[in-house]
Short mmCIF file of the C-alpha atoms (twelve columns), coordinates in Angstrom:
data_MODEL
# 
_entry.id   MODEL 
# 
loop_
_atom_site.group_PDB 
_atom_site.id 
_atom_site.type_symbol 
_atom_site.label_atom_id 
_atom_site.label_alt_id 
_atom_site.label_comp_id 
_atom_site.label_asym_id 
_atom_site.label_seq_id 
_atom_site.Cartn_x 
_atom_site.Cartn_y 
_atom_site.Cartn_z 
_atom_site.pdbx_PDB_model_num 
ATOM 1   C CA . MET A 1   -50.264 22.067 -39.247 1 
ATOM 2   C CA . SER A 2   -48.804 24.337 -36.569 1 
ATOM 3   C CA . ASP A 3   -50.554 24.663 -33.226 1 
ATOM 4   C CA . GLY A 4   -50.290 28.428 -33.731 1 
ATOM 5   C CA . GLU A 5   -49.747 31.060 -31.089 1 
ATOM 6   C CA . VAL A 6   -51.359 34.070 -29.511 1 
ATOM 7   C CA . ARG A 7   -48.783 36.796 -28.992 1 
ATOM 8   C CA . ILE A 8   -48.784 40.263 -27.498 1 
ATOM 9   C CA . ALA A 9   -46.852 43.414 -28.392 1 
ATOM 10  C CA . ARG A 10  -46.880 46.912 -26.901 1 
ATOM 11  C CA . GLU A 11  -46.856 50.332 -28.541 1 
ATOM 12  C CA . GLY A 12  -47.045 52.892 -25.774 1 
ATOM 13  C CA . PRO A 13  -50.388 52.515 -23.947 1 
ATOM 14  C CA . VAL A 14  -51.787 50.120 -26.565 1 
ATOM 15  C CA . ALA A 15  -51.409 46.332 -26.399 1 
ATOM 16  C CA . TYR A 16  -51.788 44.372 -29.643 1 
ATOM 17  C CA . VAL A 17  -52.872 40.742 -29.307 1 
ATOM 18  C CA . THR A 18  -52.440 38.675 -32.476 1 
ATOM 19  C CA . PHE A 19  -53.969 35.284 -33.241 1 
ATOM 20  C CA . ASP A 20  -51.327 33.697 -35.441 1 
ATOM 21  C CA . ARG A 21  -52.169 30.519 -37.292 1 
ATOM 22  C CA . ALA A 22  -52.612 32.026 -40.719 1 
ATOM 23  C CA . ALA A 23  -52.335 28.745 -42.635 1 
ATOM 24  C CA . ALA A 24  -55.561 27.621 -40.910 1 
ATOM 25  C CA . ARG A 25  -57.244 31.061 -41.001 1 
ATOM 26  C CA . ASN A 26  -56.266 31.416 -37.344 1 
ATOM 27  C CA . ALA A 27  -58.510 28.553 -36.196 1 
ATOM 28  C CA . MET A 28  -57.923 28.266 -32.472 1 
ATOM 29  C CA . THR A 29  -56.179 25.299 -30.884 1 
ATOM 30  C CA . TRP A 30  -56.337 24.422 -27.193 1 
ATOM 31  C CA . ASP A 31  -52.818 25.860 -26.789 1 
ATOM 32  C CA . MET A 32  -53.898 29.144 -28.369 1 
ATOM 33  C CA . TYR A 33  -56.870 29.430 -26.021 1 
ATOM 34  C CA . GLN A 34  -54.594 28.857 -23.033 1 
ATOM 35  C CA . GLN A 35  -52.173 31.510 -24.294 1 
ATOM 36  C CA . LEU A 36  -55.093 33.915 -24.727 1 
ATOM 37  C CA . GLY A 37  -56.184 33.284 -21.152 1 
ATOM 38  C CA . ALA A 38  -52.684 33.947 -19.822 1 
ATOM 39  C CA . ILE A 39  -52.408 37.181 -21.814 1 
ATOM 40  C CA . CYS A 40  -55.753 38.432 -20.529 1 
ATOM 41  C CA . ALA A 41  -54.769 37.580 -16.939 1 
ATOM 42  C CA . ALA A 42  -51.610 39.692 -17.322 1 
ATOM 43  C CA . LEU A 43  -53.441 42.577 -19.001 1 
ATOM 44  C CA . LYS A 44  -56.182 42.746 -16.373 1 
ATOM 45  C CA . ASP A 45  -53.842 44.150 -13.729 1 
ATOM 46  C CA . ASP A 46  -51.652 46.303 -15.996 1 
ATOM 47  C CA . ALA A 47  -52.782 49.892 -15.466 1 
ATOM 48  C CA . SER A 48  -50.294 51.135 -18.068 1 
ATOM 49  C CA . VAL A 49  -52.373 49.544 -20.845 1 
ATOM 50  C CA . ARG A 50  -55.169 51.855 -21.950 1 
ATOM 51  C CA . VAL A 51  -56.455 49.947 -25.016 1 
ATOM 52  C CA . VAL A 52  -56.165 46.370 -26.289 1 
ATOM 53  C CA . VAL A 53  -56.435 45.537 -29.998 1 
ATOM 54  C CA . PHE A 54  -57.206 41.950 -31.064 1 
ATOM 55  C CA . ARG A 55  -56.355 40.894 -34.616 1 
ATOM 56  C CA . GLY A 56  -55.736 37.829 -36.736 1 
ATOM 57  C CA . ALA A 57  -52.515 37.234 -38.656 1 
ATOM 58  C CA . GLY A 58  -52.340 36.882 -42.414 1 
ATOM 59  C CA . GLY A 59  -54.926 39.433 -43.510 1 
ATOM 60  C CA . LYS A 60  -57.557 36.834 -44.488 1 
ATOM 61  C CA . ALA A 61  -59.259 36.020 -41.197 1 
ATOM 62  C CA . PHE A 62  -59.807 37.270 -37.687 1 
ATOM 63  C CA . ILE A 63  -60.461 33.768 -36.330 1 
ATOM 64  C CA . ALA A 64  -62.112 30.943 -38.269 1 
ATOM 65  C CA . GLY A 65  -63.449 29.272 -35.124 1 
ATOM 66  C CA . THR A 66  -62.029 26.453 -33.050 1 
ATOM 67  C CA . ASP A 67  -59.978 23.819 -34.901 1 
ATOM 68  C CA . ILE A 68  -62.623 21.160 -35.530 1 
ATOM 69  C CA . ALA A 69  -60.123 18.287 -35.611 1 
ATOM 70  C CA . GLN A 70  -59.737 18.677 -31.856 1 
ATOM 71  C CA . PHE A 71  -63.334 17.562 -31.317 1 
ATOM 72  C CA . LYS A 72  -62.454 14.052 -32.539 1 
ATOM 73  C CA . SER A 73  -61.336 13.256 -29.002 1 
ATOM 74  C CA . PHE A 74  -64.816 13.967 -27.559 1 
ATOM 75  C CA . THR A 75  -66.531 10.749 -26.442 1 
ATOM 76  C CA . SER A 76  -69.462 11.939 -24.317 1 
ATOM 77  C CA . ALA A 77  -71.895 14.761 -23.654 1 
ATOM 78  C CA . GLU A 78  -69.819 15.747 -20.624 1 
ATOM 79  C CA . ASP A 79  -66.891 16.553 -22.928 1 
ATOM 80  C CA . GLY A 80  -69.128 19.162 -24.542 1 
ATOM 81  C CA . VAL A 81  -70.158 20.630 -21.193 1 
ATOM 82  C CA . LYS A 82  -66.520 20.843 -20.092 1 
ATOM 83  C CA . TYR A 83  -65.530 22.468 -23.394 1 
ATOM 84  C CA . GLU A 84  -68.258 25.127 -23.255 1 
ATOM 85  C CA . HIS A 85  -67.466 25.943 -19.625 1 
ATOM 86  C CA . THR A 86  -63.754 26.224 -20.413 1 
ATOM 87  C CA . MET A 87  -64.389 28.437 -23.437 1 
ATOM 88  C CA . GLU A 88  -66.579 30.667 -21.298 1 
ATOM 89  C CA . GLN A 89  -63.651 31.309 -18.955 1 
ATOM 90  C CA . TYR A 90  -61.559 32.593 -21.862 1 
ATOM 91  C CA . LEU A 91  -64.411 34.722 -23.244 1 
ATOM 92  C CA . VAL A 92  -65.132 36.273 -19.857 1 
ATOM 93  C CA . ALA A 93  -61.417 37.050 -19.519 1 
ATOM 94  C CA . ILE A 94  -61.683 39.246 -22.638 1 
ATOM 95  C CA . GLU A 95  -65.048 40.697 -21.696 1 
ATOM 96  C CA . ALA A 96  -63.892 41.616 -18.176 1 
ATOM 97  C CA . LEU A 97  -60.722 43.454 -19.225 1 
ATOM 98  C CA . PRO A 98  -60.953 46.871 -17.568 1 
ATOM 99  C CA . MET A 99  -59.695 48.813 -20.590 1 
ATOM 100 C CA . PRO A 100 -61.474 49.253 -23.958 1 
ATOM 101 C CA . THR A 101 -60.917 46.514 -26.505 1 
ATOM 102 C CA . ILE A 102 -61.052 46.621 -30.312 1 
ATOM 103 C CA . ALA A 103 -61.396 43.658 -32.675 1 
ATOM 104 C CA . VAL A 104 -60.032 44.131 -36.197 1 
ATOM 105 C CA . LEU A 105 -62.055 41.894 -38.508 1 
ATOM 106 C CA . ASP A 106 -59.956 41.665 -41.646 1 
ATOM 107 C CA . GLY A 107 -61.569 38.546 -43.047 1 
ATOM 108 C CA . TRP A 108 -63.446 35.466 -41.829 1 
ATOM 109 C CA . THR A 109 -64.875 35.810 -38.318 1 
ATOM 110 C CA . VAL A 110 -66.517 32.477 -37.634 1 
ATOM 111 C CA . GLY A 111 -67.776 30.468 -34.670 1 
ATOM 112 C CA . GLY A 112 -65.461 31.064 -31.729 1 
ATOM 113 C CA . GLY A 113 -64.023 33.983 -33.691 1 
ATOM 114 C CA . LEU A 114 -67.397 35.729 -33.664 1 
ATOM 115 C CA . ALA A 115 -67.737 34.934 -29.966 1 
ATOM 116 C CA . ILE A 116 -64.361 36.564 -29.262 1 
ATOM 117 C CA . ALA A 117 -65.250 39.572 -31.416 1 
ATOM 118 C CA . SER A 118 -68.549 39.884 -29.515 1 
ATOM 119 C CA . CYS A 119 -66.607 40.102 -26.250 1 
ATOM 120 C CA . CYS A 120 -64.693 43.129 -27.515 1 
ATOM 121 C CA . ASP A 121 -66.101 46.620 -27.050 1 
ATOM 122 C CA . LEU A 122 -65.630 47.910 -30.605 1 
ATOM 123 C CA . ARG A 123 -65.162 46.247 -33.967 1 
ATOM 124 C CA . VAL A 124 -63.820 47.564 -37.263 1 
ATOM 125 C CA . ALA A 125 -63.771 45.487 -40.436 1 
ATOM 126 C CA . VAL A 126 -62.534 45.447 -43.992 1 
ATOM 127 C CA . PRO A 127 -65.029 45.324 -46.875 1 
ATOM 128 C CA . GLY A 128 -66.232 41.822 -47.563 1 
ATOM 129 C CA . ALA A 129 -65.361 40.429 -44.131 1 
ATOM 130 C CA . ARG A 130 -67.783 37.616 -43.253 1 
ATOM 131 C CA . LEU A 131 -69.264 36.900 -39.845 1 
ATOM 132 C CA . GLY A 132 -71.212 33.852 -38.768 1 
ATOM 133 C CA . ILE A 133 -71.718 30.680 -36.761 1 
ATOM 134 C CA . PRO A 134 -72.676 28.081 -39.398 1 
ATOM 135 C CA . ILE A 135 -72.802 25.134 -36.978 1 
ATOM 136 C CA . ALA A 136 -76.238 24.011 -38.231 1 
ATOM 137 C CA . ARG A 137 -74.586 23.329 -41.603 1 
ATOM 138 C CA . THR A 138 -71.151 22.183 -40.526 1 
ATOM 139 C CA . LEU A 139 -70.636 20.646 -37.096 1 
ATOM 140 C CA . GLY A 140 -73.995 20.127 -35.406 1 
ATOM 141 C CA . ASN A 141 -72.924 21.477 -32.021 1 
ATOM 142 C CA . CYS A 142 -74.347 24.371 -29.988 1 
ATOM 143 C CA . LEU A 143 -73.323 27.400 -27.911 1 
ATOM 144 C CA . SER A 144 -73.332 28.023 -24.190 1 
ATOM 145 C CA . MET A 145 -76.216 30.057 -22.768 1 
ATOM 146 C CA . GLU A 146 -73.773 32.912 -22.173 1 
ATOM 147 C CA . ASN A 147 -72.750 32.861 -25.830 1 
ATOM 148 C CA . TYR A 148 -76.363 32.841 -26.967 1 
ATOM 149 C CA . ALA A 149 -76.917 35.866 -24.723 1 
ATOM 150 C CA . ARG A 150 -73.934 37.686 -26.238 1 
ATOM 151 C CA . LEU A 151 -75.102 36.946 -29.755 1 
ATOM 152 C CA . VAL A 152 -78.641 38.186 -29.127 1 
ATOM 153 C CA . ALA A 153 -77.367 41.286 -27.320 1 
ATOM 154 C CA . SER A 154 -75.019 42.079 -30.211 1 
ATOM 155 C CA . LEU A 155 -77.105 41.139 -33.247 1 
ATOM 156 C CA . GLY A 156 -80.694 40.900 -32.007 1 
ATOM 157 C CA . PRO A 157 -82.966 37.832 -31.957 1 
ATOM 158 C CA . ALA A 158 -83.934 37.884 -35.652 1 
ATOM 159 C CA . LEU A 159 -80.404 38.058 -37.078 1 
ATOM 160 C CA . SER A 160 -79.157 35.597 -34.450 1 
ATOM 161 C CA . LYS A 161 -81.759 33.074 -35.619 1 
ATOM 162 C CA . ARG A 162 -80.793 33.658 -39.244 1 
ATOM 163 C CA . ILE A 163 -77.143 32.993 -38.438 1 
ATOM 164 C CA . LEU A 164 -77.811 29.972 -36.240 1 
ATOM 165 C CA . LEU A 165 -80.715 28.300 -38.062 1 
ATOM 166 C CA . LEU A 166 -79.857 29.028 -41.702 1 
ATOM 167 C CA . GLY A 167 -76.107 29.083 -41.142 1 
ATOM 168 C CA . ASP A 168 -75.874 32.355 -43.078 1 
ATOM 169 C CA . MET A 169 -72.697 34.418 -43.109 1 
ATOM 170 C CA . VAL A 170 -73.307 38.143 -42.594 1 
ATOM 171 C CA . THR A 171 -71.179 40.759 -44.335 1 
ATOM 172 C CA . ALA A 172 -69.320 43.443 -42.429 1 
ATOM 173 C CA . GLU A 173 -71.446 46.019 -44.222 1 
ATOM 174 C CA . GLU A 174 -74.654 44.428 -42.921 1 
ATOM 175 C CA . ALA A 175 -73.201 44.155 -39.428 1 
ATOM 176 C CA . LYS A 176 -72.427 47.883 -39.563 1 
ATOM 177 C CA . THR A 177 -76.086 48.743 -40.204 1 
ATOM 178 C CA . ILE A 178 -77.038 47.269 -36.815 1 
ATOM 179 C CA . GLY A 179 -74.072 48.793 -34.982 1 
ATOM 180 C CA . PHE A 180 -72.133 45.583 -34.351 1 
ATOM 181 C CA . VAL A 181 -69.325 46.827 -36.595 1 
ATOM 182 C CA . LEU A 182 -68.339 50.423 -35.942 1 
ATOM 183 C CA . ASP A 183 -66.634 51.076 -39.289 1 
ATOM 184 C CA . VAL A 184 -65.946 49.263 -42.532 1 
ATOM 185 C CA . VAL A 185 -62.583 50.515 -43.757 1 
ATOM 186 C CA . ALA A 186 -60.459 49.708 -46.812 1 
ATOM 187 C CA . PRO A 187 -57.537 47.385 -45.979 1 
ATOM 188 C CA . GLU A 188 -54.958 50.082 -46.731 1 
ATOM 189 C CA . ALA A 189 -56.681 52.480 -44.301 1 
ATOM 190 C CA . ILE A 190 -57.690 50.199 -41.461 1 
ATOM 191 C CA . ASP A 191 -54.436 50.536 -39.495 1 
ATOM 192 C CA . ALA A 192 -54.817 54.312 -39.470 1 
ATOM 193 C CA . ARG A 193 -58.426 53.996 -38.284 1 
ATOM 194 C CA . VAL A 194 -57.404 51.654 -35.478 1 
ATOM 195 C CA . THR A 195 -54.637 54.061 -34.442 1 
ATOM 196 C CA . GLU A 196 -57.166 56.907 -34.410 1 
ATOM 197 C CA . LEU A 197 -59.567 54.941 -32.228 1 
ATOM 198 C CA . CYS A 198 -56.765 53.946 -29.840 1 
ATOM 199 C CA . ALA A 199 -55.721 57.579 -29.466 1 
ATOM 200 C CA . GLN A 200 -59.281 58.659 -28.716 1 
ATOM 201 C CA . LEU A 201 -59.842 55.888 -26.182 1 
ATOM 202 C CA . SER A 202 -56.463 56.462 -24.521 1 
ATOM 203 C CA . SER A 203 -57.400 60.087 -23.902 1 
ATOM 204 C CA . ASN A 204 -60.742 59.285 -22.248 1 
ATOM 205 C CA . ALA A 205 -61.293 58.829 -18.502 1 
ATOM 206 C CA . PRO A 206 -60.229 55.241 -17.707 1 
ATOM 207 C CA . ILE A 207 -62.381 54.845 -14.593 1 
ATOM 208 C CA . THR A 208 -65.505 56.007 -16.409 1 
ATOM 209 C CA . MET A 209 -64.850 53.568 -19.240 1 
ATOM 210 C CA . ARG A 210 -64.019 50.727 -16.848 1 
ATOM 211 C CA . VAL A 211 -67.188 51.224 -14.796 1 
ATOM 212 C CA . SER A 212 -69.349 51.625 -17.906 1 
ATOM 213 C CA . LYS A 213 -67.958 48.401 -19.377 1 
ATOM 214 C CA . GLU A 214 -68.588 46.480 -16.170 1 
ATOM 215 C CA . ALA A 215 -72.108 47.872 -15.763 1 
ATOM 216 C CA . ILE A 216 -73.030 46.803 -19.291 1 
ATOM 217 C CA . ARG A 217 -71.441 43.385 -18.734 1 
ATOM 218 C CA . ARG A 218 -73.472 42.846 -15.553 1 
ATOM 219 C CA . LEU A 219 -76.694 43.852 -17.264 1 
ATOM 220 C CA . GLN A 220 -75.982 41.565 -20.196 1 
ATOM 221 C CA . HIS A 221 -75.346 38.553 -17.971 1 
ATOM 222 C CA . ALA A 222 -78.042 39.167 -15.357 1 
ATOM 223 C CA . GLY A 223 -80.524 36.321 -15.039 1 
ATOM 224 C CA . ILE A 224 -79.054 34.012 -17.694 1 
ATOM 225 C CA . PRO A 225 -80.650 30.577 -17.158 1 
ATOM 226 C CA . GLY A 226 -78.684 27.352 -17.017 1 
ATOM 227 C CA . GLY A 227 -78.158 25.449 -20.229 1 
ATOM 228 C CA . ASP A 228 -76.018 22.393 -19.544 1 
ATOM 229 C CA . ASP A 229 -78.950 20.140 -20.454 1 
ATOM 230 C CA . LEU A 230 -78.997 21.674 -23.937 1 
ATOM 231 C CA . ILE A 231 -75.241 21.235 -24.312 1 
ATOM 232 C CA . ARG A 232 -75.498 17.577 -23.266 1 
ATOM 233 C CA . GLN A 233 -78.344 17.013 -25.720 1 
ATOM 234 C CA . THR A 234 -76.193 18.374 -28.555 1 
ATOM 235 C CA . TYR A 235 -72.684 17.119 -27.814 1 
ATOM 236 C CA . GLY A 236 -74.024 13.704 -26.803 1 
ATOM 237 C CA . SER A 237 -75.808 13.202 -30.130 1 
ATOM 238 C CA . ASP A 238 -74.955 10.991 -33.081 1 
ATOM 239 C CA . ASP A 239 -75.364 14.072 -35.257 1 
ATOM 240 C CA . PHE A 240 -72.499 15.868 -33.505 1 
ATOM 241 C CA . ARG A 241 -70.194 12.868 -33.834 1 
ATOM 242 C CA . ASP A 242 -70.970 12.535 -37.534 1 
ATOM 243 C CA . GLY A 243 -70.673 16.293 -37.979 1 
ATOM 244 C CA . VAL A 244 -67.106 16.230 -36.668 1 
ATOM 245 C CA . ARG A 245 -66.176 13.245 -38.830 1 
ATOM 246 C CA . ALA A 246 -67.800 14.816 -41.886 1 
ATOM 247 C CA . PHE A 247 -65.984 18.101 -41.393 1 
ATOM 248 C CA . VAL A 248 -62.611 16.420 -41.045 1 
ATOM 249 C CA . GLU A 249 -63.312 14.115 -44.000 1 
ATOM 250 C CA . LYS A 250 -64.592 17.068 -46.091 1 
ATOM 251 C CA . ARG A 251 -67.973 15.514 -46.789 1 
ATOM 252 C CA . LYS A 252 -71.554 16.527 -46.052 1 
ATOM 253 C CA . ALA A 253 -72.900 15.379 -42.694 1 
ATOM 254 C CA . GLN A 254 -75.925 13.065 -42.654 1 
ATOM 255 C CA . TRP A 255 -78.194 14.591 -40.028 1 
ATOM 256 C CA . THR A 256 -80.589 12.115 -38.355 1 
ATOM 257 C CA . GLY A 257 -81.890 14.134 -35.403 1 
ATOM 258 C CA . ARG A 258 -80.467 11.603 -32.968 1 
# 
């Protein structure tokens, strides 16, 4: 399976960032995360870019999470802490971009994919797109405190608990009713809708949008408590190790609570 790539293209004032590993529903590899970080670093200081659009390749998924096979190399709780801290750097890089960002959810938006979509300012989706973080059913890991905060800010406590505890996948239509998804648009019309949004955002005052984004980001992250102890408890568990093995071996994990 290819390691995939994250690539960028320009059309006037709009930058298009594509997650391209379609054979694996764009599941992110370490290389792809590093490429994403480099792209965001370049975009941050490019005043000629007025909007950034994030999208998955292949038309079946935005991002289906992080490639689980990579977790086989984890041997201790500290590996989990390092991973969550590293992922947070990439998520903040998206969140802190000074220009508006749009995520196009044209399929599965799972785990790290939902985290990345939550870091974008606006989201549009195709009918039937599915959003979720089914780690209680699949892997037995957890999120960083910052990611929990993003999820609750985006979806609310009740729906966040449904997603995290039951492992439910939410439809794009349901996500639209709470404002997380701006529009649900037929696949043949979604490009036109994205173009329309880009034109509207490109014509708005960039400083006002930049300051508004940063103000909301600061409010969202103010007073977040530490959570490394929770990450260690999860990634250091037998359940997590069996969850990874079970996922790779395509069997059901045997949860023990240890």
